[in-house]
N, C-alpha and C positions, 0 to 999 in steps of 0.2 A: 212581751208576752200576756198582758193585760187586753182580752176581747172582750167587749161588751156586747157586742154584736155583729152584725152585718145584713149585710141588702145585696139583694138580688132581682134583678133586673132580667126577666124575656125578654127575648130580643127574636123574633122569625125572620128566615132566610128573603131578604132584601128589603127589609124594614128598618125606618128610620125611626129613632126613639131618645128624645132629651130627658135627662135624669139630672136631678138637680139638686143638691143641697146645701140649704141655707144656712148657716153657723151666725149665732147672733146671740147677743146678751138681752136684746131685747124683751118682750113679754109675750110679742105674737112670732110664733117658730116662721110664718110667713106673711111677712103683712102683704094686705089683699091688692090687687093689681099690678103687684111687680113682676115683671117677665123675665125669667131666667136670663135667655139669649140676650135679653135687650140690656139689662143689665153686664152683661159680659163684656160684650160690642161698646158698654159706655166706659168701661173700665180699660177694656182695651185702647178706645184714643185717647183715655188724659195719662195713659203711662207714654202711647205716641207724642202728647203734646209735648209734655216730660224731657224726653229724647230730644226731640224737636228744638225746646228750647236754651236745651245743655248744647246747645248742636255738636250731634256725639258721633266724633270720625269715624269709628267701626262698633260692629257686634259688642265686642268685647267692653268695652265703652257706655253702648245702652245698656247692657245687663247690669252693669256697677250702678247706672242711672237710676234703673228701675229698684235694685237693690235699697239703694241709697231713701228710696221715698219710704219703705216700713218706720224708718225711724223718728220722722219726723208727726208730730201728733200734737191734739190739743189739747192744754191741761185747764180743766174746770176752774179753778183757784182760782188761776190767774187771766183767765180769757184769751190766752195768749199763746203760741207755739211752745213746743220743747222739744227733747231729744229723748228718746226710749233708747239707755243703754245698749242693752241688749235682750233676746230674747231665748228664754220663755220666761224668764224668773226675774229679770234687770227693773229697777222703774228709774228715774230722770235722776243723772246722777252728774253737777256741776261742773267736774272736771273732763269726764266724757265727754259733755257737749260742747264744751270748751276746741276740745282737741279736735272734733268730729266736724266743728260748725264748718271751714271749710272747704271741706270735701265734701259733706251733704247740700251744702246753702249758695257757695259762692263759685265755684268750676262750674256745679250745675246752673247758676246764672238764676235762684229761687232767692233773691234780695229780700224779698219782702219778710220771707219764713226768718232769711237771719236777723232782720232786724228784731222781730217776735221773739226769739230764742234771746236773742241778747238782751234785752228788755225786761226776758220774765228772769233770767240771774243779776241783773243789776239792779233790779226794783226790790230783791231781798236780799242785797248786802247789808252788811253789818260788821261794826268795826272793823271794818277793812276785807273781810272776809266774803264772800261766796258761798253759797250753799253748795256741802258734799253731797245732798239727796234730797229729794221729797219723797218722804217712805208714804205708803198707800194708808190712809186714817192716822198718820199724826198731823195734828192745829200747828206745829213749825217744821221747815226744814231743821237738818244737823248738817254745823258747821266743823266741822273736824277736817279740814283740808287746807292745805300749807301754799298747792299749787294751781288749784282753782282760781283763785284770782288772778295770778300771774299770767295762766291760759286766756281769761279773758280780754286781759288786757293785749295780746297778741292778737287772739282772733276779731278784736276793735279793729288797730291796724290793718289786717289784711279786709276786714270789711271797707274801710276807706280804701285801702290799691286797688279794689274792684270797682266801688262804685263811684269813688268819688263825693260822696254825699259825707261833705264835710257840715252843712248844718246840723245833719241828724246826730253825727258823733260829737261835734260840737257843743250841745245842748244837751242831749241825752246820755253820753258814754263819756264823755268829758272830766265830768264834776267826778264820776263815781272811781275814773279812772287815778284821780289827785285823790283821794281819799284813799285810796285802797296803798298806795304809794306814805301817804302820810300815816297809815295806821302803822304799816309792816317798819317803817322807821324807826317813828314812837314806841312801837309796841303795842301787842293784840293778845287775843286770846290763844290757848295753847303752848304759851311759851315762845310765841312767833315776835320777832323783832329782830332788829339791824344791830349787830356788835359797831364797837368803835373803828374796826377796819371797815366798817360798809357792807361787810357779807350779811348772809340773813340766818339765821338761825332757827329752829324749832325744834317742839314736842322733849318727851321726856323718854327713859326708856319701859311704862308704860302704854305711850300711847303714840300711835304711828299717823301721821299725818300726809307724808308721801303717796303714790301713784301703788308704792310694792307695801301694801297694808294687811296682807293677808294677818289674823289672828285669830286663834281657836281660843277661848275660852280665857285666863290669864294670858295663853301663851304668845305672846309678838311674836313671830317667823322671825323678821328681818326688819329687827328696831333697828331705824334710819335715825332717830335724835342728832340734833346737831345741824351740823351746814351740810348740807345734802348738794349733791354735783350740780342736778338740774334744776334745783331752785336756785342756785344762786346763779344759773346760766340763764332762767326765765327773769329775774330779780334784775341784771344786765340790760336784758334785751327790752324790760318792762322801763329803765330808766330813760333807757336810748329812744322807746317810742314816744314817752313823755316829752323830752326834751323838743323833740321833733312836732308834737301836737302843740305844744304850747308856744309854738313861732308861728304857728298855722293859725290860732285862736288869735293871736297876736297879745299873748303874755310873757309876762318872764318865767322862765322853768323856776319850780314852785320845789321841785325836789331838795332834801334835806343832804343829799350826797351826791357827784358827780360820778357819771359812768366810768369817769379815768381811775380813781381809785378802786373802786371795785374791781374793774381789769385787774390790777396792780396786784390789789390784797388775794384774788381769785387765782390767779397764776404763779405768785407766791407760794400760796399753799398746797394747792393741788395739783397743779404738775410734776409729774413722777418723771425725769427724764430717764432715768432708769432703764424704763420698761416703755417709755414713749406712749402712756395714757395719763390717764385723770385719777386721782383718788374719790371714792365712789360717796366717803363721806367724812369731813373732820370733825371731832368734837373734840372735848378736854381731854378726856380718855386716848386718845392719840389719831391717829388716819385710820380706814378702814379700804384696802389698798385691794377687795375682793374686784374681778373682773364684772361688772355689770353693763348696759347698754345704755346706762342713763347720762354715760357723759356725750354720747354721740349729741344731744342737744346742744351742746357747746359749740359744735359742729352745724348744725341744721336750721338752725333758727336764724332769722335775718341779722340780727347781729350778733356777735361773737368775740370774744376773747383771744382767741387763739392764733398764732400765726399758720400762714397756710402750712408750714411745715410739720409745724405740732396738732394741726387737724388731719392731716396725710397720716399720719403714725397713731393719730385716735382711729382712723377709720382703720385703716390698718391691725389694728388691734383686736378691733370688733370684729371684724371679717373673719381674723382666723380666729376666733376663739368663741362667738356666740352666733354668726349666722349659719340659718338652719332654712331648706327648702321656704317654708311659711313664715317666716319670722325670725326673730333674735331671740337666743337665749335669754331668760334673766339672771344666770352664774353661768362662769366658765365651768367646763368640765373637767380643769384642772383643780377646779376647788374642792376640797372633801366633803364640804356638805350638799355637796350639784346631786341633785335630784332628777332622771332623765325620763321618769316616767309617770304622766301626770292620774292616779286610781288607786284605789282603795278606798279604807275609812274616812270621814272627814280631816281628823289628824293628819293622816297620809298626804291625801290631795290638796289640803291647807299648808302642809310640810313643803311640796311641791311647786305650790302657783308661783314663789317668786325665786325658788332654787332652782333654776337647770329651764322649766318650761317654758319655751318659747311662744311670742305675741304677736301678734299679727300686724299689730296697728304699728309695732316698732320699724314697719319695712319703709313704711312714708320717709319721717326720718333717715332711717339708711340709704335710699336712694336718692334723695336732696343732698344730704353730706357727699355722696361720691361723683356727684355730677358737680357740685361747686369746688370742693378741694380738686378737681379735675379740671377744672374751666370750664366745664360744660363742652366739652369735647367731641369729634364723633362717636371715637370711642366707648366713652363715658355713657353716651345715650345707649350703645348699642348692649354694654353690660345691664345698664338701668332697664333694660328690654327684654335680655334674659332671667331677670330677677322678677319681673312681672309676669313672666307667660305661667309658671303653674298656677297660679290663681286662676287661670282660665278654665281647669279643671277642678281645680277645689271649690269652686261653684257648684260643684253636685256632687259635692264627696259625703258632708255632716247636715247642714239645712240645706235643701236643694234652692238656687238662686243667692244666694250669701255666704259669706266667709265667715269663720267658725272666729271665738273668740281666741284662745291656746290652741297650742299644738305640744306634744314632747316632743321634749331636747332631742331626746336619742332618735335615731331612723326607726321604723319609717315616720318618724313624725306627723304620725294618726291624730287629727282631730279632735279637742276634749272643748270641756264649756261648754259654752252658750252655743247655740247653729249659728245666731246669728249675730254680729256686734256690731253696732254701730261704730265705733271708730278703725276698725278692722278694714270693713267696707271705704269710710269714708278716708282714709290714706292711702288706701291704694287707690281708690279713683283718683284722688288729688295728686296722687305721684304720679302715675301713669297721664294725665292730661298735662300739668305742671311740668312735671320734668322729664318724661320721655317725648308727650307730643307736641 
């Protein structure tokens, strides 16, 4: 409803006229000598080149590749590429960047950008922790995250799988990966460290370190301190990756704990045989048995601790209670704290953020998990394609050409939050190219 002005362009019958608007942060509103039609054609040619580079098989993939391009930006402080988490209000976040990296840069074959993004965060690693975020105007990034470093290891391994660039991984990333594992095992900031059983515990009632990090003033909406299910799935995945990288680099496995111990402890503590799913958090206070989508990562990550039967049951539970058209709910509607509509003031919105609101990025792990547990059968491929199809329409609904950050958990699952979210676009694109096509 804010209308600061208007433009009127008179056009006579049969007349052809070009009307150009230059939106810029530079001092000059229109740099001299720039032809708007020439600029427009150059941009179209650049986007066509990105589509060709990604070998887009159809128009939907092309639209997602164009959307992915908007999140890859240059960070002046590092002189390298980074990832904007979402428009219009997010900066570059470590967790979001690492989750988004395969979809934004690997399936699109933008390998130079992938290297720069990995280096941007690797060079700011501190005590085994990657930055949670680079905030505008801040001299140093903040490090309050337990999963960004583990997602970094996953992204590094995916980079190697796509490029075969072992020299870069060995020289620039492998030392950082070893440091991350060492610090996590010995203990680092925010009470993050490995317990005697080989599992990772982190946080406190006052500190939220996982991606479910909504907080309003002193109210931590979803306290998940202790051993979180997705953190330990990522930890097991990271240890398996380090084992393989050590062999490729001609070194002995330096890890303080073998993946086998982590697997045994995880299954003993997290598996709920009666309900056929995983607990969300295990802490000294007991287990958190709320049905959340975090358990899905124990199925979708390359290295899983679950048997095929257990993985099938987890996928079924998630589908049954969390799936909506454009993502997965952050909490089951059967829970008394479920909030199906994301609206209202700051307290109401953040109170719903991870208490029922659906997240688009989770569609990627969900599709990957479905394909894997069904042995990549033709039927599971058709299911995955049906899950992807609604996003063709969503590209027109909130931020034109992009996929939104979140959606109401209740029908009709209206788009909310950022109008364009990096990991939503990235994971839908990755799942479409890797798991469907």
